[in-house]
SEZA-202811 format. One line per 8 residues: their letters; for each residue x, y, z of C-alpha. Coordinates in pm, 1 decimal, decimal comma. Example, Ala and Ser with C-alpha at 12.3 -4.5 7.8 and 13.67 -1.06 7.14 Angstrom:
// residues 2
as> 1230,0:-450,0:780,0  1367,0:-106,0:714,0
***
This chain:
// residues 342
xxxxxxxx> -10284,9:-16046,2:758,0  -10044,9:-15826,5:954,1  -9672,0:-15845,0:882,6  -9502,9:-16035,8:1168,3  -9203,6:-15807,0:1132,5  -9418,2:-15501,4:1210,0  -9373,2:-15453,9:1580,4  -9663,1:-15209,2:1594,1
xxxxxxxx> -9902,3:-15503,8:1546,0  -9720,8:-15736,3:1788,6  -9832,4:-15788,9:2148,7  -9643,2:-15613,6:2423,9  -9374,1:-15825,5:2582,9  -9238,8:-15799,8:2932,8  -8927,5:-15580,3:2932,3  -8605,6:-15777,0:2959,4
xxxxxxxx> -8345,4:-15687,6:3215,7  -8116,5:-15441,7:3040,3  -7752,4:-15540,1:3037,9  -7526,1:-15246,1:3118,7  -7288,0:-15154,7:2836,3  -6934,0:-15236,0:2957,5  -6664,7:-14970,0:2927,3  -6437,5:-15193,1:2719,1
xxxxxxxx> -6537,7:-15416,6:2430,8  -6435,4:-15563,2:2095,4  -6524,3:-15413,9:1759,1  -6562,3:-15694,8:1505,6  -6522,2:-15520,5:1170,7  -6188,5:-15686,6:1108,2  -6347,2:-16028,6:1155,0  -6543,8:-15962,7:838,1
xxxxxxxx> -6208,9:-15970,9:649,7  -6161,9:-15596,3:633,4  -5844,6:-15534,3:431,0  -5709,3:-15886,6:482,1  -5825,9:-16248,0:490,7  -5858,3:-16403,7:835,1  -5880,2:-16780,6:855,1  -6173,9:-16929,1:1044,4
xxxxxxxx> -5941,5:-17084,2:1302,9  -5769,8:-16746,3:1359,4  -6100,9:-16560,6:1390,1  -6224,6:-16820,2:1640,1  -5904,7:-16790,4:1845,9  -5932,1:-16407,8:1848,7  -6288,7:-16421,3:1977,7  -6214,6:-16689,5:2236,0
xxxxxxxx> -5919,7:-16487,1:2364,0  -6148,9:-16182,8:2397,9  -6380,6:-16386,3:2613,6  -6097,2:-16532,1:2816,3  -5953,2:-16190,7:2901,9  -6290,8:-16075,0:3027,1  -6441,6:-15882,4:2736,6  -6818,4:-15891,8:2750,5
xxxxxxxx> -6919,5:-15626,1:2495,8  -6914,4:-15723,0:2127,7  -7013,0:-15497,5:1836,5  -7064,3:-15615,2:1480,0  -7265,1:-15531,8:1167,6  -7415,1:-15697,1:855,8  -7176,7:-15488,8:645,1  -6867,2:-15653,1:792,7
xxxxxxxx> -6792,4:-15918,2:533,7  -7157,2:-15911,9:417,3  -7254,9:-16113,0:724,3  -6927,2:-16298,6:785,4  -6845,8:-16110,5:1107,5  -7192,0:-16179,7:1250,5  -7164,2:-16549,0:1165,4  -6823,2:-16578,1:1331,2
xxxxxxxx> -6921,6:-16380,2:1641,0  -7245,6:-16569,6:1686,2  -7064,8:-16902,8:1674,1  -6854,6:-16800,0:1974,5  -7124,5:-16623,1:2175,5  -7365,6:-16914,2:2151,9  -7129,4:-17111,0:2376,3  -7204,7:-16874,4:2666,7
xxxxxxxx> -7512,8:-16773,8:2863,2  -7694,9:-16488,7:2693,6  -7714,9:-16282,1:3010,2  -7333,5:-16272,4:3041,8  -7257,5:-16029,7:2755,0  -7368,8:-15711,7:2575,7  -7423,6:-15743,0:2201,0  -7484,0:-15470,0:1944,3
xxxxxxxx> -7519,6:-15483,1:1568,4  -7630,3:-15242,1:1303,0  -7934,5:-15186,2:1085,4  -8000,7:-15015,7:749,6  -7863,7:-15273,2:510,7  -8073,3:-15564,0:383,3  -7912,6:-15852,8:198,4  -8007,4:-16090,8:-77,8
xxxxxxxx> -7802,3:-16363,8:-252,5  -7594,9:-16240,4:-541,2  -7697,0:-16377,8:-883,6  -7512,5:-16688,6:-991,8  -7178,5:-16595,5:-1143,7  -7165,0:-16244,4:-991,4  -6909,8:-16150,9:-724,7  -7050,8:-15894,4:-487,4
xxxxxxxx> -6777,3:-15912,5:-223,6  -6686,2:-15546,3:-262,8  -6416,4:-15422,9:-18,2  -6418,1:-15742,5:186,3  -6149,1:-15997,5:118,6  -6329,3:-16329,9:118,4  -6654,1:-16193,2:259,0  -6983,8:-16362,4:175,6
xxxxxxxx> -7126,9:-16321,0:-170,7  -7445,8:-16128,3:-100,4  -7586,8:-15807,7:-249,0  -7673,8:-15515,5:-24,4  -7977,6:-15288,8:-36,8  -8007,8:-14975,0:177,3  -8338,2:-14924,3:359,5  -8380,1:-14703,6:665,9
xxxxxxxx> -8759,6:-14731,2:681,5  -8935,5:-14932,8:950,9  -8971,2:-15235,7:720,9  -8608,6:-15205,8:610,4  -8479,8:-15187,7:966,6  -8701,5:-15477,8:1067,7  -8566,3:-15690,4:780,8  -8210,1:-15596,1:867,2
xxxxxxxx> -8265,0:-15678,7:1236,2  -8423,8:-16015,2:1156,3  -8142,2:-16113,3:920,8  -7884,0:-16024,5:1188,6  -8064,6:-16233,5:1446,4  -8045,6:-16532,4:1216,4  -7677,1:-16483,6:1128,6  -7586,6:-16435,4:1495,0
xxxxxxxx> -7813,6:-16713,8:1611,8  -7948,9:-16478,0:1877,9  -8311,8:-16407,2:1952,3  -8214,7:-16094,6:2144,8  -7973,0:-15814,3:2067,1  -7903,3:-15546,1:2326,9  -7849,5:-15242,7:2104,2  -7921,7:-15162,3:1739,9
xxxxxxxx> -7720,3:-14896,9:1557,2  -7827,0:-14704,7:1249,0  -7537,7:-14770,5:1012,5  -7365,1:-14550,8:752,9  -7640,5:-14296,9:696,6  -7367,9:-14049,6:594,1  -7425,4:-13750,5:370,0  -7106,6:-13814,4:174,5
xxxxxxxx> -7161,2:-14185,8:156,3  -7508,5:-14172,6:-1,4  -7479,0:-13849,4:-204,5  -7805,6:-13752,1:-373,5  -7983,7:-14052,1:-209,5  -7915,8:-13921,5:141,2  -8232,0:-13708,3:164,4  -8457,1:-14004,0:75,7
xxxxxxxx> -8284,8:-14235,8:322,1  -8301,2:-13977,1:601,2  -8669,2:-13914,8:523,7  -8740,4:-14285,5:552,0  -8568,1:-14292,1:890,2  -8766,3:-13996,2:1016,6  -9098,3:-14110,7:873,8  -9097,1:-14466,8:1016,4
xxxxxxxx> -8753,7:-14603,9:1105,5  -8709,4:-14407,5:1426,8  -9057,7:-14497,6:1543,6  -8981,2:-14862,3:1486,9  -8657,9:-14839,9:1695,7  -8838,2:-14652,3:1972,0  -9106,9:-14918,4:1986,7  -8847,8:-15195,4:2005,3
xxxxxxxx> -8695,1:-15016,4:2301,5  -9031,4:-14951,4:2464,5  -9130,7:-15314,3:2437,1  -8799,6:-15421,2:2598,5  -8676,7:-15610,9:2290,8  -8368,0:-15389,8:2284,2  -8220,7:-15181,8:2564,4  -8104,1:-14890,1:2350,2
xxxxxxxx> -8043,0:-14770,3:1994,6  -7776,2:-14549,3:1845,7  -7616,8:-14426,5:1526,1  -7275,1:-14495,2:1375,8  -7068,5:-14192,0:1274,0  -6744,4:-14170,9:1074,5  -6712,4:-13802,9:972,9  -6721,0:-13490,8:1184,3
xxxxxxxx> -6968,9:-13320,4:950,7  -7220,1:-13604,0:1003,9  -7156,7:-13613,6:1376,9  -7234,3:-13242,4:1405,2  -7542,5:-13275,1:1182,2  -7704,1:-13571,6:1357,3  -7611,6:-13472,5:1714,9  -7855,8:-13181,4:1678,9
xxxxxxxx> -8130,3:-13379,9:1511,3  -8162,7:-13743,3:1617,8  -8319,5:-13873,7:1943,3  -8075,9:-14160,9:1989,5  -7935,7:-14307,4:2311,4  -7580,7:-14301,9:2186,9  -7348,0:-14240,8:1892,9  -7086,9:-14494,2:1789,3
xxxxxxxx> -6809,4:-14261,4:1676,2  -6535,8:-14416,0:1460,8  -6296,2:-14122,7:1402,0  -6391,7:-13769,2:1521,0  -6272,2:-13808,5:1880,7  -5937,9:-13981,1:1948,2  -5603,6:-13901,6:2109,7  -5507,6:-13764,1:1766,4
xxxxxxxx> -5822,3:-13562,3:1681,4  -6052,8:-13366,9:1913,7  -6224,3:-13142,1:1657,5  -6563,2:-13258,9:1782,3  -6498,8:-13148,0:2138,7  -6672,7:-12811,5:2134,0  -6934,5:-12900,2:1872,3  -7094,5:-13243,4:1853,9
xxxxxxxx> -6952,9:-13371,8:2183,7  -7085,4:-13064,2:2359,9  -7428,7:-13116,9:2205,6  -7430,5:-13478,8:2320,0  -7364,3:-13369,2:2676,6  -7644,9:-13115,0:2659,0  -7887,5:-13373,8:2517,9  -7769,7:-13656,6:2747,1
xxxxxxxx> -7657,7:-13872,0:2453,3  -7378,9:-14117,2:2528,4  -7082,1:-14189,6:2298,7  -6906,1:-14514,6:2221,8  -6560,2:-14478,0:2063,0  -6520,7:-14725,4:1784,7  -6174,4:-14651,0:1634,2  -5946,0:-14540,3:1920,7
xxxxxxxx> -5635,2:-14609,8:1711,6  -5760,0:-14389,1:1424,4  -5780,8:-14707,4:1211,1  -5419,9:-14795,1:1286,3  -5200,3:-14490,0:1305,0  -5204,3:-14466,5:1687,9  -5109,3:-14833,7:1708,4  -4788,4:-14801,2:1506,5
xxxxxxxx> -4710,3:-14453,0:1368,5  -4369,0:-14554,9:1228,5  -4516,7:-14823,5:1002,2  -4516,4:-14690,6:641,9  -4809,5:-14914,9:552,8  -5032,1:-14814,5:843,7  -5368,8:-14646,7:776,0  -5538,9:-14332,0:902,8
xxxxxxxx> -5914,3:-14296,0:865,3  -5903,9:-14618,1:655,8  -5671,8:-14458,2:397,1  -5322,3:-14315,1:346,4  -5174,0:-14121,3:635,0  -5136,0:-13740,4:591,3  -4786,2:-13633,3:696,7  -4913,8:-13386,6:959,0
xxxxxxxx> -5113,1:-13665,5:1127,2  -4812,3:-13901,3:1123,3  -4591,6:-13635,0:1278,5  -4840,0:-13570,5:1557,6  -4876,8:-13943,8:1622,8  -4501,0:-13982,8:1641,3  -4474,2:-13684,0:1873,7  -4737,4:-13843,3:2097,8
xxxxxxxx> -4547,6:-14172,5:2090,0  -4223,1:-14003,1:2188,2  -4388,1:-13824,3:2478,5  -4552,2:-14142,4:2600,4  -4211,4:-14314,6:2590,9  -4074,3:-14048,3:2824,0  -4331,3:-14165,1:3077,8  -4281,2:-14536,6:2998,0
xxxxxxxx> -4638,3:-14558,1:2868,7  -4727,9:-14732,4:2540,7  -4898,1:-14501,7:2291,9  -5174,2:-14761,3:2250,3  -5250,0:-14743,3:2622,6  -5288,8:-14366,1:2605,6  -5504,1:-14397,1:2294,4  -5738,3:-14644,9:2460,9
xxxxxxxx> -5778,9:-14454,6:2788,8  -5790,0:-14090,3:2674,8  -6142,6:-14084,3:2522,6  -6302,9:-14219,4:2840,4  -6213,6:-13903,8:3031,3  -6489,0:-13726,2:2840,6  -6811,5:-13739,3:3044,5  -7025,2:-13833,9:2741,6
xxxxxxxx> -6806,0:-14135,2:2649,1  -6933,4:-14454,5:2803,4  -6738,5:-14723,2:2620,6  -6448,9:-14794,8:2388,5  -6437,5:-15085,7:2143,7  -6105,6:-15134,9:1961,4  -6085,2:-15393,7:1688,4  -5835,4:-15678,2:1667,5
xxxxxxxx> -5745,8:-15959,7:1429,7  -5532,9:-16177,7:1657,0  -5555,9:-16308,6:2007,9  -5230,1:-16130,4:2096,6  -5384,2:-15801,6:1985,5  -5686,3:-15859,2:2202,9  -5468,2:-15943,6:2505,2  -5250,2:-15641,9:2439,1
xxxxxxxx> -5549,3:-15413,4:2419,6  -5690,9:-15545,1:2743,7  -5355,2:-15497,1:2916,9  -5315,4:-15144,4:2781,9  -5671,6:-15052,2:2876,1  -5596,0:-15142,5:3238,6  -5242,7:-14996,6:3253,4  -5181,5:-14724,0:3508,9
xxxxxxxx> -5100,8:-14389,1:3342,3  -4969,8:-14091,3:3542,1  -5177,4:-13777,1:3526,0  -4860,7:-13584,9:3443,4  -4855,6:-13742,1:3098,2  -5191,5:-13590,4:3003,7  -5086,0:-13253,9:3142,8  -4768,8:-13260,1:2937,3
xxxxxxxx> -4965,4:-13344,6:2625,7  -5155,6:-13021,5:2677,0  -4838,9:-12826,9:2755,2  -4690,1:-12938,8:2423,4  -5007,6:-12872,3:2226,2  -5054,0:-13239,2:2137,4  -5416,4:-13255,2:2258,4  -5686,8:-12990,4:2276,7
xxxxxx> -5646,8:-12753,1:2568,2  -6010,1:-12814,3:2670,5  -5996,3:-13195,6:2645,8  -6096,2:-13365,5:2974,8  -5802,1:-13550,7:3131,4  -5941,8:-13663,7:3465,3
***
């Protein structure tokens, strides 16, 4: 008997009407209790505020709280017509219940107690996708994203995982797209070295880039970003605040790249904040709008843990910013001289 998860044996389905990826969305990593516990009522209020201010693009992943983010997001989205929003999640991790008495909630504060297995083969991606559908309560997901296939993250296991992706995983994702079950597929990127490596090698529709291109860092501009333009690969910016520093550079407890802030990065962030203040523009507004000037960037999805943060992000995203601010950033050497600013 054929495996029902093997799409190669499934009948062709009529392509669904693809939902265009909005320019502004919500990244839901924090709603998996990244770094801090978030009460269910607070998570629900954050998501409901996002909907109320007009956000219609939501990105999540099994990794976020070992399924907690997907559960929370699905509970909100199921209150609305499926055709009204764009939904993406990630594949590559398959979960199983942790043995009785074992706590597997690594990194996540109060995440769900499940153990993770990495599998980038066709069967692994199919299992990951099916589990996400059940957690989200959604029979359709617009975009699937290959998650955390980083060279540094997997070490000596990277070659095997990448081989599994090339041997069957990519074919599986292509077939899902061809059948109309998903509209697109991409890959999540955290480090510049991985962005440069995969931009040359993978036939994806887009990269979800968490750090290498922000108002603070444009090292990818003339390498991976240039390759994406040449190959017609789109880019979604997933950490426009550089995991916090561009939201509040004076805060001694703020993070950069999910860790302690190097002093040179803090100084540049504070210089950017001071310049923005001269133009009466919040630094967060500049951080949200700057990446979208690049012609390969199609969307930006900041995270949030409160409704006020969501509302603030929406307001800053739509705030008018004078072109002179971007020009002065270049004049003072605060952004790359080649960075698009219009």
